[in-house]
N, CA, C and O atoms as a Maestro MAE file, in Angstrom:
{
 s_m_m2io_version
 :::
 2.0.0
}

f_m_ct {
 s_m_title
 :::
 protein
 m_atom[324] {
  # First column is atom index #
  i_m_mmod_type
  r_m_x_coord
  r_m_y_coord
  r_m_z_coord
  i_m_residue_number
  s_m_chain_name
  s_m_pdb_residue_name
  s_m_pdb_atom_name
  i_m_atomic_number
  :::
  1 25 -2.185 24.441 5.782 1 A "MET " " N  " 7
  2 3 -1.333 23.259 5.776 1 A "MET " " CA " 6
  3 2 -0.120 23.540 6.667 1 A "MET " " C  " 6
  4 15 0.449 24.631 6.630 1 A "MET " " O  " 8
  5 25 0.254 22.576 7.442 2 A "LYS " " N  " 7
  6 3 1.384 22.755 8.345 2 A "LYS " " CA " 6
  7 2 2.698 22.777 7.569 2 A "LYS " " C  " 6
  8 15 2.813 22.189 6.493 2 A "LYS " " O  " 8
  9 25 3.667 23.455 8.129 3 A "VAL " " N  " 7
  10 3 4.979 23.575 7.501 3 A "VAL " " CA " 6
  11 2 5.581 22.195 7.266 3 A "VAL " " C  " 6
  12 15 6.200 21.959 6.228 3 A "VAL " " O  " 8
  13 25 5.410 21.303 8.197 4 A "ASN " " N  " 7
  14 3 5.951 19.954 8.089 4 A "ASN " " CA " 6
  15 2 5.454 19.257 6.825 4 A "ASN " " C  " 6
  16 15 6.235 18.616 6.120 4 A "ASN " " O  " 8
  17 25 4.182 19.377 6.541 5 A "ARG " " N  " 7
  18 3 3.606 18.735 5.356 5 A "ARG " " CA " 6
  19 2 4.034 19.432 4.073 5 A "ARG " " C  " 6
  20 15 4.198 18.793 3.034 5 A "ARG " " O  " 8
  21 25 4.214 20.739 4.150 6 A "GLU " " N  " 7
  22 3 4.611 21.495 2.971 6 A "GLU " " CA " 6
  23 2 6.031 21.155 2.532 6 A "GLU " " C  " 6
  24 15 6.365 21.288 1.355 6 A "GLU " " O  " 8
  25 25 6.855 20.726 3.455 7 A "ALA " " N  " 7
  26 3 8.254 20.429 3.146 7 A "ALA " " CA " 6
  27 2 8.386 19.258 2.182 7 A "ALA " " C  " 6
  28 15 9.271 19.261 1.327 7 A "ALA " " O  " 8
  29 25 7.521 18.261 2.307 8 A "ASN " " N  " 7
  30 3 7.592 17.081 1.450 8 A "ASN " " CA " 6
  31 2 6.171 16.622 1.143 8 A "ASN " " C  " 6
  32 15 5.573 15.872 1.915 8 A "ASN " " O  " 8
  33 25 5.645 17.067 0.035 9 A "LEU " " N  " 7
  34 3 4.244 16.817 -0.296 9 A "LEU " " CA " 6
  35 2 3.911 15.347 -0.509 9 A "LEU " " C  " 6
  36 15 2.762 14.953 -0.308 9 A "LEU " " O  " 8
  37 25 4.874 14.525 -0.907 10 A "GLU " " N  " 7
  38 3 4.601 13.113 -1.171 10 A "GLU " " CA " 6
  39 2 4.842 12.216 0.040 10 A "GLU " " C  " 6
  40 15 4.612 11.009 -0.045 10 A "GLU " " O  " 8
  41 25 5.284 12.752 1.130 11 A "ALA " " N  " 7
  42 3 5.716 11.936 2.265 11 A "ALA " " CA " 6
  43 2 4.621 11.056 2.853 11 A "ALA " " C  " 6
  44 15 4.867 9.882 3.127 11 A "ALA " " O  " 8
  45 25 3.437 11.583 3.052 12 A "ASN " " N  " 7
  46 3 2.403 10.839 3.761 12 A "ASN " " CA " 6
  47 2 1.085 10.779 3.002 12 A "ASN " " C  " 6
  48 15 0.018 10.837 3.614 12 A "ASN " " O  " 8
  49 25 1.139 10.666 1.719 13 A "ILE " " N  " 7
  50 3 -0.078 10.660 0.921 13 A "ILE " " CA " 6
  51 2 -0.644 9.250 0.816 13 A "ILE " " C  " 6
  52 15 0.075 8.290 0.541 13 A "ILE " " O  " 8
  53 25 -1.949 9.153 1.043 14 A "HIS " " N  " 7
  54 3 -2.670 7.899 0.822 14 A "HIS " " CA " 6
  55 2 -4.099 8.268 0.463 14 A "HIS " " C  " 6
  56 15 -4.485 9.430 0.588 14 A "HIS " " O  " 8
  57 25 -4.876 7.315 0.025 15 A "ILE " " N  " 7
  58 3 -6.242 7.611 -0.397 15 A "ILE " " CA " 6
  59 2 -7.279 6.983 0.517 15 A "ILE " " C  " 6
  60 15 -8.435 6.825 0.126 15 A "ILE " " O  " 8
  61 25 -6.880 6.625 1.726 16 A "SER " " N  " 7
  62 3 -7.811 5.952 2.627 16 A "SER " " CA " 6
  63 2 -8.744 6.918 3.339 16 A "SER " " C  " 6
  64 15 -9.686 6.485 4.002 16 A "SER " " O  " 8
  65 25 -8.504 8.209 3.218 17 A "GLY " " N  " 7
  66 3 -9.376 9.184 3.859 17 A "GLY " " CA " 6
  67 2 -9.382 9.019 5.363 17 A "GLY " " C  " 6
  68 15 -8.342 8.778 5.977 17 A "GLY " " O  " 8
  69 25 -10.567 9.151 5.959 18 A "SER " " N  " 7
  70 3 -10.669 9.035 7.413 18 A "SER " " CA " 6
  71 2 -10.860 7.595 7.866 18 A "SER " " C  " 6
  72 15 -10.973 7.331 9.063 18 A "SER " " O  " 8
  73 25 -10.897 6.670 6.930 19 A "VAL " " N  " 7
  74 3 -11.055 5.252 7.251 19 A "VAL " " CA " 6
  75 2 -9.702 4.703 7.702 19 A "VAL " " C  " 6
  76 15 -8.695 4.887 7.019 19 A "VAL " " O  " 8
  77 25 -9.681 4.037 8.841 20 A "SER " " N  " 7
  78 3 -8.419 3.518 9.376 20 A "SER " " CA " 6
  79 2 -7.884 2.373 8.515 20 A "SER " " C  " 6
  80 15 -8.627 1.737 7.767 20 A "SER " " O  " 8
  81 25 -6.594 2.132 8.638 21 A "PHE " " N  " 7
  82 3 -5.992 1.023 7.904 21 A "PHE " " CA " 6
  83 2 -6.536 -0.308 8.408 21 A "PHE " " C  " 6
  84 15 -6.664 -1.261 7.639 21 A "PHE " " O  " 8
  85 25 -6.858 -0.374 9.700 22 A "ALA " " N  " 7
  86 3 -7.448 -1.600 10.256 22 A "ALA " " CA " 6
  87 2 -8.799 -1.891 9.606 22 A "ALA " " C  " 6
  88 15 -9.124 -3.046 9.329 22 A "ALA " " O  " 8
  89 25 -9.578 -0.850 9.366 23 A "THR " " N  " 7
  90 3 -10.873 -1.020 8.704 23 A "THR " " CA " 6
  91 2 -10.678 -1.451 7.259 23 A "THR " " C  " 6
  92 15 -11.381 -2.335 6.771 23 A "THR " " O  " 8
  93 25 -9.729 -0.830 6.577 24 A "HIS " " N  " 7
  94 3 -9.429 -1.244 5.200 24 A "HIS " " CA " 6
  95 2 -8.995 -2.704 5.166 24 A "HIS " " C  " 6
  96 15 -9.397 -3.456 4.278 24 A "HIS " " O  " 8
  97 25 -8.179 -3.099 6.128 25 A "GLN " " N  " 7
  98 3 -7.704 -4.480 6.190 25 A "GLN " " CA " 6
  99 2 -8.873 -5.431 6.411 25 A "GLN " " C  " 6
  100 15 -8.955 -6.475 5.763 25 A "GLN " " O  " 8
  101 25 -9.770 -5.082 7.311 26 A "SER " " N  " 7
  102 3 -10.933 -5.922 7.598 26 A "SER " " CA " 6
  103 2 -11.831 -6.058 6.369 26 A "SER " " C  " 6
  104 15 -12.293 -7.154 6.052 26 A "SER " " O  " 8
  105 25 -12.073 -4.949 5.685 27 A "ARG " " N  " 7
  106 3 -12.913 -4.977 4.476 27 A "ARG " " CA " 6
  107 2 -12.270 -5.808 3.371 27 A "ARG " " C  " 6
  108 15 -12.946 -6.577 2.688 27 A "ARG " " O  " 8
  109 25 -10.974 -5.647 3.205 28 A "LEU " " N  " 7
  110 3 -10.260 -6.391 2.174 28 A "LEU " " CA " 6
  111 2 -10.243 -7.880 2.505 28 A "LEU " " C  " 6
  112 15 -10.325 -8.717 1.606 28 A "LEU " " O  " 8
  113 25 -10.138 -8.208 3.776 29 A "GLU " " N  " 7
  114 3 -10.164 -9.610 4.198 29 A "GLU " " CA " 6
  115 2 -11.515 -10.248 3.860 29 A "GLU " " C  " 6
  116 15 -11.566 -11.393 3.413 29 A "GLU " " O  " 8
  117 25 -12.595 -9.517 4.070 30 A "LYS " " N  " 7
  118 3 -13.927 -10.030 3.719 30 A "LYS " " CA " 6
  119 2 -14.060 -10.204 2.207 30 A "LYS " " C  " 6
  120 15 -14.632 -11.185 1.733 30 A "LYS " " O  " 8
  121 25 -13.530 -9.250 1.466 31 A "GLU " " N  " 7
  122 3 -13.591 -9.293 0.003 31 A "GLU " " CA " 6
  123 2 -12.788 -10.467 -0.556 31 A "GLU " " C  " 6
  124 15 -13.248 -11.163 -1.462 31 A "GLU " " O  " 8
  125 25 -11.590 -10.685 -0.015 32 A "LEU " " N  " 7
  126 3 -10.697 -11.731 -0.521 32 A "LEU " " CA " 6
  127 2 -10.952 -13.096 0.115 32 A "LEU " " C  " 6
  128 15 -10.489 -14.121 -0.384 32 A "LEU " " O  " 8
  129 25 -11.697 -13.095 1.228 33 A "LYS " " N  " 7
  130 3 -11.970 -14.317 2.004 33 A "LYS " " CA " 6
  131 2 -10.678 -14.939 2.553 33 A "LYS " " C  " 6
  132 15 -10.561 -16.157 2.688 33 A "LYS " " O  " 8
  133 25 -9.718 -14.064 2.864 34 A "ARG " " N  " 7
  134 3 -8.452 -14.441 3.484 34 A "ARG " " CA " 6
  135 2 -7.773 -13.145 3.927 34 A "ARG " " C  " 6
  136 15 -8.107 -12.070 3.429 34 A "ARG " " O  " 8
  137 25 -6.835 -13.239 4.847 35 A "PRO " " N  " 7
  138 3 -6.122 -12.022 5.252 35 A "PRO " " CA " 6
  139 2 -5.333 -11.438 4.073 35 A "PRO " " C  " 6
  140 15 -4.650 -12.178 3.365 35 A "PRO " " O  " 8
  141 25 -5.420 -10.131 3.856 36 A "PRO " " N  " 7
  142 3 -4.663 -9.522 2.758 36 A "PRO " " CA " 6
  143 2 -3.179 -9.440 3.091 36 A "PRO " " C  " 6
  144 15 -2.796 -9.345 4.257 36 A "PRO " " O  " 8
  145 25 -2.363 -9.478 2.069 37 A "THR " " N  " 7
  146 3 -0.927 -9.278 2.264 37 A "THR " " CA " 6
  147 2 -0.674 -7.787 2.476 37 A "THR " " C  " 6
  148 15 -1.538 -6.953 2.206 37 A "THR " " O  " 8
  149 25 0.510 -7.472 2.958 38 A "PHE " " N  " 7
  150 3 0.872 -6.069 3.118 38 A "PHE " " CA " 6
  151 2 0.779 -5.353 1.768 38 A "PHE " " C  " 6
  152 15 0.289 -4.227 1.691 38 A "PHE " " O  " 8
  153 25 1.248 -6.005 0.717 39 A "GLN " " N  " 7
  154 3 1.238 -5.408 -0.620 39 A "GLN " " CA " 6
  155 2 -0.185 -5.097 -1.070 39 A "GLN " " C  " 6
  156 15 -0.434 -4.031 -1.631 39 A "GLN " " O  " 8
  157 25 -1.111 -6.007 -0.833 40 A "GLU " " N  " 7
  158 3 -2.509 -5.786 -1.224 40 A "GLU " " CA " 6
  159 2 -3.114 -4.614 -0.458 40 A "GLU " " C  " 6
  160 15 -3.837 -3.804 -1.039 40 A "GLU " " O  " 8
  161 25 -2.831 -4.516 0.826 41 A "LEU " " N  " 7
  162 3 -3.349 -3.415 1.631 41 A "LEU " " CA " 6
  163 2 -2.714 -2.094 1.211 41 A "LEU " " C  " 6
  164 15 -3.396 -1.073 1.124 41 A "LEU " " O  " 8
  165 25 -1.420 -2.115 0.952 42 A "PHE " " N  " 7
  166 3 -0.730 -0.907 0.501 42 A "PHE " " CA " 6
  167 2 -1.319 -0.437 -0.827 42 A "PHE " " C  " 6
  168 15 -1.592 0.750 -1.004 42 A "PHE " " O  " 8
  169 25 -1.512 -1.370 -1.758 43 A "ASP " " N  " 7
  170 3 -2.084 -1.010 -3.058 43 A "ASP " " CA " 6
  171 2 -3.484 -0.431 -2.904 43 A "ASP " " C  " 6
  172 15 -3.836 0.532 -3.584 43 A "ASP " " O  " 8
  173 25 -4.275 -1.008 -2.024 44 A "LYS " " N  " 7
  174 3 -5.649 -0.541 -1.809 44 A "LYS " " CA " 6
  175 2 -5.666 0.899 -1.308 44 A "LYS " " C  " 6
  176 15 -6.575 1.660 -1.642 44 A "LYS " " O  " 8
  177 25 -4.682 1.277 -0.519 45 A "THR " " N  " 7
  178 3 -4.659 2.612 0.073 45 A "THR " " CA " 6
  179 2 -3.736 3.597 -0.642 45 A "THR " " C  " 6
  180 15 -3.652 4.759 -0.245 45 A "THR " " O  " 8
  181 25 -3.044 3.150 -1.690 46 A "HIS " " N  " 7
  182 3 -2.116 4.034 -2.390 46 A "HIS " " CA " 6
  183 2 -2.251 4.013 -3.912 46 A "HIS " " C  " 6
  184 15 -1.409 4.574 -4.614 46 A "HIS " " O  " 8
  185 25 -3.295 3.376 -4.426 47 A "LYS " " N  " 7
  186 3 -3.537 3.366 -5.873 47 A "LYS " " CA " 6
  187 2 -4.897 3.984 -6.180 47 A "LYS " " C  " 6
  188 15 -5.856 3.831 -5.423 47 A "LYS " " O  " 8
  189 25 -4.954 4.684 -7.306 48 A "LYS " " N  " 7
  190 3 -6.228 5.240 -7.756 48 A "LYS " " CA " 6
  191 2 -7.090 4.122 -8.320 48 A "LYS " " C  " 6
  192 15 -6.600 3.273 -9.066 48 A "LYS " " O  " 8
  193 25 -8.354 4.117 -7.972 49 A "LYS " " N  " 7
  194 3 -9.259 3.070 -8.442 49 A "LYS " " CA " 6
  195 2 -9.443 3.121 -9.957 49 A "LYS " " C  " 6
  196 15 -9.475 2.086 -10.623 49 A "LYS " " O  " 8
  197 25 -9.562 4.322 -10.488 50 A "GLU " " N  " 7
  198 3 -9.862 4.488 -11.914 50 A "GLU " " CA " 6
  199 2 -8.728 4.024 -12.818 50 A "GLU " " C  " 6
  200 15 -8.966 3.408 -13.858 50 A "GLU " " O  " 8
  201 25 -7.501 4.318 -12.423 51 A "THR " " N  " 7
  202 3 -6.358 4.045 -13.302 51 A "THR " " CA " 6
  203 2 -5.470 2.912 -12.811 51 A "THR " " C  " 6
  204 15 -4.614 2.433 -13.555 51 A "THR " " O  " 8
  205 25 -5.658 2.478 -11.572 52 A "ASP " " N  " 7
  206 3 -4.829 1.442 -10.955 52 A "ASP " " CA " 6
  207 2 -3.357 1.858 -10.922 52 A "ASP " " C  " 6
  208 15 -2.465 1.010 -10.948 52 A "ASP " " O  " 8
  209 25 -3.112 3.172 -10.865 53 A "GLN " " N  " 7
  210 3 -1.748 3.689 -10.772 53 A "GLN " " CA " 6
  211 2 -1.522 4.252 -9.379 53 A "GLN " " C  " 6
  212 15 -2.455 4.735 -8.736 53 A "GLN " " O  " 8
  213 25 -0.286 4.189 -8.917 54 A "TYR " " N  " 7
  214 3 0.039 4.734 -7.608 54 A "TYR " " CA " 6
  215 2 -0.185 6.236 -7.596 54 A "TYR " " C  " 6
  216 15 -0.029 6.908 -8.615 54 A "TYR " " O  " 8
  217 25 -0.553 6.752 -6.431 55 A "ILE " " N  " 7
  218 3 -0.896 8.162 -6.321 55 A "ILE " " CA " 6
  219 2 0.319 9.079 -6.352 55 A "ILE " " C  " 6
  220 15 0.180 10.289 -6.533 55 A "ILE " " O  " 8
  221 25 1.508 8.510 -6.178 56 A "SER " " N  " 7
  222 3 2.728 9.316 -6.237 56 A "SER " " CA " 6
  223 2 3.904 8.426 -6.630 56 A "SER " " C  " 6
  224 15 3.838 7.200 -6.541 56 A "SER " " O  " 8
  225 25 4.961 9.068 -7.058 57 A "ASP " " N  " 7
  226 3 6.182 8.323 -7.380 57 A "ASP " " CA " 6
  227 2 6.730 7.646 -6.133 57 A "ASP " " C  " 6
  228 15 7.244 6.530 -6.202 57 A "ASP " " O  " 8
  229 25 6.621 8.313 -5.006 58 A "ARG " " N  " 7
  230 3 7.120 7.752 -3.746 58 A "ARG " " CA " 6
  231 2 6.367 6.471 -3.391 58 A "ARG " " C  " 6
  232 15 6.985 5.491 -2.976 58 A "ARG " " O  " 8
  233 25 5.057 6.464 -3.544 59 A "ALA " " N  " 7
  234 3 4.260 5.266 -3.249 59 A "ALA " " CA " 6
  235 2 4.666 4.117 -4.169 59 A "ALA " " C  " 6
  236 15 4.781 2.974 -3.726 59 A "ALA " " O  " 8
  237 25 4.881 4.419 -5.439 60 A "ARG " " N  " 7
  238 3 5.314 3.394 -6.395 60 A "ARG " " CA " 6
  239 2 6.678 2.839 -6.007 60 A "ARG " " C  " 6
  240 15 6.894 1.628 -6.056 60 A "ARG " " O  " 8
  241 25 7.596 3.717 -5.623 61 A "GLU " " N  " 7
  242 3 8.939 3.285 -5.228 61 A "GLU " " CA " 6
  243 2 8.898 2.390 -3.993 61 A "GLU " " C  " 6
  244 15 9.620 1.395 -3.925 61 A "GLU " " O  " 8
  245 25 8.067 2.735 -3.028 62 A "VAL " " N  " 7
  246 3 7.938 1.920 -1.812 62 A "VAL " " CA " 6
  247 2 7.400 0.541 -2.170 62 A "VAL " " C  " 6
  248 15 7.914 -0.469 -1.689 62 A "VAL " " O  " 8
  249 25 6.370 0.492 -3.011 63 A "ALA " " N  " 7
  250 3 5.775 -0.783 -3.415 63 A "ALA " " CA " 6
  251 2 6.778 -1.648 -4.178 63 A "ALA " " C  " 6
  252 15 6.874 -2.851 -3.935 63 A "ALA " " O  " 8
  253 25 7.516 -1.044 -5.087 64 A "GLU " " N  " 7
  254 3 8.510 -1.792 -5.859 64 A "GLU " " CA " 6
  255 2 9.630 -2.307 -4.958 64 A "GLU " " C  " 6
  256 15 10.078 -3.443 -5.111 64 A "GLU " " O  " 8
  257 25 10.077 -1.482 -4.030 65 A "SER " " N  " 7
  258 3 11.136 -1.881 -3.107 65 A "SER " " CA " 6
  259 2 10.672 -3.033 -2.223 65 A "SER " " C  " 6
  260 15 11.412 -3.995 -2.016 65 A "SER " " O  " 8
  261 25 9.460 -2.940 -1.705 66 A "TYR " " N  " 7
  262 3 8.910 -4.006 -0.861 66 A "TYR " " CA " 6
  263 2 8.808 -5.304 -1.647 66 A "TYR " " C  " 6
  264 15 9.202 -6.364 -1.161 66 A "TYR " " O  " 8
  265 25 8.284 -5.220 -2.854 67 A "SER " " N  " 7
  266 3 8.120 -6.404 -3.687 67 A "SER " " CA " 6
  267 2 9.470 -7.065 -3.964 67 A "SER " " C  " 6
  268 15 9.597 -8.287 -3.889 67 A "SER " " O  " 8
  269 25 10.463 -6.259 -4.280 68 A "GLN " " N  " 7
  270 3 11.803 -6.786 -4.557 68 A "GLN " " CA " 6
  271 2 12.395 -7.449 -3.313 68 A "GLN " " C  " 6
  272 15 12.981 -8.528 -3.403 68 A "GLN " " O  " 8
  273 25 12.243 -6.813 -2.167 69 A "GLN " " N  " 7
  274 3 12.782 -7.381 -0.927 69 A "GLN " " CA " 6
  275 2 12.099 -8.696 -0.570 69 A "GLN " " C  " 6
  276 15 12.762 -9.632 -0.123 69 A "GLN " " O  " 8
  277 25 10.802 -8.778 -0.758 70 A "MET " " N  " 7
  278 3 10.077 -10.009 -0.451 70 A "MET " " CA " 6
  279 2 10.469 -11.127 -1.422 70 A "MET " " C  " 6
  280 15 10.580 -12.288 -1.029 70 A "MET " " O  " 8
  281 25 10.675 -10.770 -2.679 71 A "THR " " N  " 7
  282 3 11.098 -11.753 -3.671 71 A "THR " " CA " 6
  283 2 12.464 -12.319 -3.298 71 A "THR " " C  " 6
  284 15 12.680 -13.530 -3.357 71 A "THR " " O  " 8
  285 25 13.379 -11.438 -2.915 72 A "GLU " " N  " 7
  286 3 14.716 -11.885 -2.520 72 A "GLU " " CA " 6
  287 2 14.672 -12.723 -1.247 72 A "GLU " " C  " 6
  288 15 15.354 -13.744 -1.151 72 A "GLU " " O  " 8
  289 25 13.884 -12.303 -0.281 73 A "LYS " " N  " 7
  290 3 13.823 -12.994 1.007 73 A "LYS " " CA " 6
  291 2 13.151 -14.354 0.906 73 A "LYS " " C  " 6
  292 15 13.583 -15.311 1.549 73 A "LYS " " O  " 8
  293 25 12.096 -14.444 0.102 74 A "TYR " " N  " 7
  294 3 11.310 -15.673 0.041 74 A "TYR " " CA " 6
  295 2 11.461 -16.415 -1.279 74 A "TYR " " C  " 6
  296 15 10.586 -17.201 -1.644 74 A "TYR " " O  " 8
  297 25 12.531 -16.186 -1.989 75 A "ALA " " N  " 7
  298 3 12.769 -16.867 -3.264 75 A "ALA " " CA " 6
  299 2 12.705 -18.375 -3.058 75 A "ALA " " C  " 6
  300 15 13.379 -18.924 -2.186 75 A "ALA " " O  " 8
  301 25 11.895 -19.031 -3.864 76 A "GLY " " N  " 7
  302 3 11.781 -20.479 -3.796 76 A "GLY " " CA " 6
  303 2 10.716 -20.978 -2.844 76 A "GLY " " C  " 6
  304 15 10.414 -22.171 -2.837 76 A "GLY " " O  " 8
  305 25 10.136 -20.098 -2.039 77 A "GLU " " N  " 7
  306 3 9.075 -20.516 -1.123 77 A "GLU " " CA " 6
  307 2 7.719 -20.342 -1.788 77 A "GLU " " C  " 6
  308 15 7.576 -19.561 -2.728 77 A "GLU " " O  " 8
  309 25 6.741 -21.063 -1.305 78 A "GLU " " N  " 7
  310 3 5.396 -21.052 -1.882 78 A "GLU " " CA " 6
  311 2 4.689 -19.711 -1.721 78 A "GLU " " C  " 6
  312 15 4.130 -19.179 -2.680 78 A "GLU " " O  " 8
  313 25 4.713 -19.166 -0.502 79 A "GLU " " N  " 7
  314 3 3.883 -18.013 -0.193 79 A "GLU " " CA " 6
  315 2 4.702 -16.913 0.456 79 A "GLU " " C  " 6
  316 15 5.601 -17.179 1.253 79 A "GLU " " O  " 8
  317 25 4.379 -15.670 0.104 80 A "GLN " " N  " 7
  318 3 5.023 -14.516 0.708 80 A "GLN " " CA " 6
  319 2 4.021 -13.821 1.618 80 A "GLN " " C  " 6
  320 15 2.821 -13.856 1.347 80 A "GLN " " O  " 8
  321 25 4.494 -13.181 2.706 81 A "PRO " " N  " 7
  322 3 3.570 -12.453 3.596 81 A "PRO " " CA " 6
  323 2 3.061 -11.187 2.956 81 A "PRO " " C  " 6
  324 15 2.278 -10.460 3.566 81 A "PRO " " O  " 8
  :::
 }
 m_bond[323] {
  # First column is bond index #
  i_m_from
  i_m_to
  i_m_order
  :::
  1 1 2 1
  2 2 3 1
  3 3 4 2
  4 3 5 1
  5 5 6 1
  6 6 7 1
  7 7 8 2
  8 7 9 1
  9 9 10 1
  10 10 11 1
  11 11 12 2
  12 11 13 1
  13 13 14 1
  14 14 15 1
  15 15 16 2
  16 15 17 1
  17 17 18 1
  18 18 19 1
  19 19 20 2
  20 19 21 1
  21 21 22 1
  22 22 23 1
  23 23 24 2
  24 23 25 1
  25 25 26 1
  26 26 27 1
  27 27 28 2
  28 27 29 1
  29 29 30 1
  30 30 31 1
  31 31 32 2
  32 31 33 1
  33 33 34 1
  34 34 35 1
  35 35 36 2
  36 35 37 1
  37 37 38 1
  38 38 39 1
  39 39 40 2
  40 39 41 1
  41 41 42 1
  42 42 43 1
  43 43 44 2
  44 43 45 1
  45 45 46 1
  46 46 47 1
  47 47 48 2
  48 47 49 1
  49 49 50 1
  50 50 51 1
  51 51 52 2
  52 51 53 1
  53 53 54 1
  54 54 55 1
  55 55 56 2
  56 55 57 1
  57 57 58 1
  58 58 59 1
  59 59 60 2
  60 59 61 1
  61 61 62 1
  62 62 63 1
  63 63 64 2
  64 63 65 1
  65 65 66 1
  66 66 67 1
  67 67 68 2
  68 67 69 1
  69 69 70 1
  70 70 71 1
  71 71 72 2
  72 71 73 1
  73 73 74 1
  74 74 75 1
  75 75 76 2
  76 75 77 1
  77 77 78 1
  78 78 79 1
  79 79 80 2
  80 79 81 1
  81 81 82 1
  82 82 83 1
  83 83 84 2
  84 83 85 1
  85 85 86 1
  86 86 87 1
  87 87 88 2
  88 87 89 1
  89 89 90 1
  90 90 91 1
  91 91 92 2
  92 91 93 1
  93 93 94 1
  94 94 95 1
  95 95 96 2
  96 95 97 1
  97 97 98 1
  98 98 99 1
  99 99 100 2
  100 99 101 1
  101 101 102 1
  102 102 103 1
  103 103 104 2
  104 103 105 1
  105 105 106 1
  106 106 107 1
  107 107 108 2
  108 107 109 1
  109 109 110 1
  110 110 111 1
  111 111 112 2
  112 111 113 1
  113 113 114 1
  114 114 115 1
  115 115 116 2
  116 115 117 1
  117 117 118 1
  118 118 119 1
  119 119 120 2
  120 119 121 1
  121 121 122 1
  122 122 123 1
  123 123 124 2
  124 123 125 1
  125 125 126 1
  126 126 127 1
  127 127 128 2
  128 127 129 1
  129 129 130 1
  130 130 131 1
  131 131 132 2
  132 131 133 1
  133 133 134 1
  134 134 135 1
  135 135 136 2
  136 135 137 1
  137 137 138 1
  138 138 139 1
  139 139 140 2
  140 139 141 1
  141 141 142 1
  142 142 143 1
  143 143 144 2
  144 143 145 1
  145 145 146 1
  146 146 147 1
  147 147 148 2
  148 147 149 1
  149 149 150 1
  150 150 151 1
  151 151 152 2
  152 151 153 1
  153 153 154 1
  154 154 155 1
  155 155 156 2
  156 155 157 1
  157 157 158 1
  158 158 159 1
  159 159 160 2
  160 159 161 1
  161 161 162 1
  162 162 163 1
  163 163 164 2
  164 163 165 1
  165 165 166 1
  166 166 167 1
  167 167 168 2
  168 167 169 1
  169 169 170 1
  170 170 171 1
  171 171 172 2
  172 171 173 1
  173 173 174 1
  174 174 175 1
  175 175 176 2
  176 175 177 1
  177 177 178 1
  178 178 179 1
  179 179 180 2
  180 179 181 1
  181 181 182 1
  182 182 183 1
  183 183 184 2
  184 183 185 1
  185 185 186 1
  186 186 187 1
  187 187 188 2
  188 187 189 1
  189 189 190 1
  190 190 191 1
  191 191 192 2
  192 191 193 1
  193 193 194 1
  194 194 195 1
  195 195 196 2
  196 195 197 1
  197 197 198 1
  198 198 199 1
  199 199 200 2
  200 199 201 1
  201 201 202 1
  202 202 203 1
  203 203 204 2
  204 203 205 1
  205 205 206 1
  206 206 207 1
  207 207 208 2
  208 207 209 1
  209 209 210 1
  210 210 211 1
  211 211 212 2
  212 211 213 1
  213 213 214 1
  214 214 215 1
  215 215 216 2
  216 215 217 1
  217 217 218 1
  218 218 219 1
  219 219 220 2
  220 219 221 1
  221 221 222 1
  222 222 223 1
  223 223 224 2
  224 223 225 1
  225 225 226 1
  226 226 227 1
  227 227 228 2
  228 227 229 1
  229 229 230 1
  230 230 231 1
  231 231 232 2
  232 231 233 1
  233 233 234 1
  234 234 235 1
  235 235 236 2
  236 235 237 1
  237 237 238 1
  238 238 239 1
  239 239 240 2
  240 239 241 1
  241 241 242 1
  242 242 243 1
  243 243 244 2
  244 243 245 1
  245 245 246 1
  246 246 247 1
  247 247 248 2
  248 247 249 1
  249 249 250 1
  250 250 251 1
  251 251 252 2
  252 251 253 1
  253 253 254 1
  254 254 255 1
  255 255 256 2
  256 255 257 1
  257 257 258 1
  258 258 259 1
  259 259 260 2
  260 259 261 1
  261 261 262 1
  262 262 263 1
  263 263 264 2
  264 263 265 1
  265 265 266 1
  266 266 267 1
  267 267 268 2
  268 267 269 1
  269 269 270 1
  270 270 271 1
  271 271 272 2
  272 271 273 1
  273 273 274 1
  274 274 275 1
  275 275 276 2
  276 275 277 1
  277 277 278 1
  278 278 279 1
  279 279 280 2
  280 279 281 1
  281 281 282 1
  282 282 283 1
  283 283 284 2
  284 283 285 1
  285 285 286 1
  286 286 287 1
  287 287 288 2
  288 287 289 1
  289 289 290 1
  290 290 291 1
  291 291 292 2
  292 291 293 1
  293 293 294 1
  294 294 295 1
  295 295 296 2
  296 295 297 1
  297 297 298 1
  298 298 299 1
  299 299 300 2
  300 299 301 1
  301 301 302 1
  302 302 303 1
  303 303 304 2
  304 303 305 1
  305 305 306 1
  306 306 307 1
  307 307 308 2
  308 307 309 1
  309 309 310 1
  310 310 311 1
  311 311 312 2
  312 311 313 1
  313 313 314 1
  314 314 315 1
  315 315 316 2
  316 315 317 1
  317 317 318 1
  318 318 319 1
  319 319 320 2
  320 319 321 1
  321 321 322 1
  322 322 323 1
  323 323 324 2
  :::
 }
}
């Protein structure tokens, strides 16, 4: 493991493996029959399938922060990106 990765173990963790995010997005779009939101794609690549829990505290914090920011930005609007 490189020194850079050892310094912060939670920095770049995801569960998408060697599958690109574009491929995950395309698959999720077919599954949902619409383009996925950023939150849906993030959850797909950062949550465990078995428990539906985020793979790290950092991933959970990012998701919560994004959700809060979108709620504040789009309060009162029908749809969020």
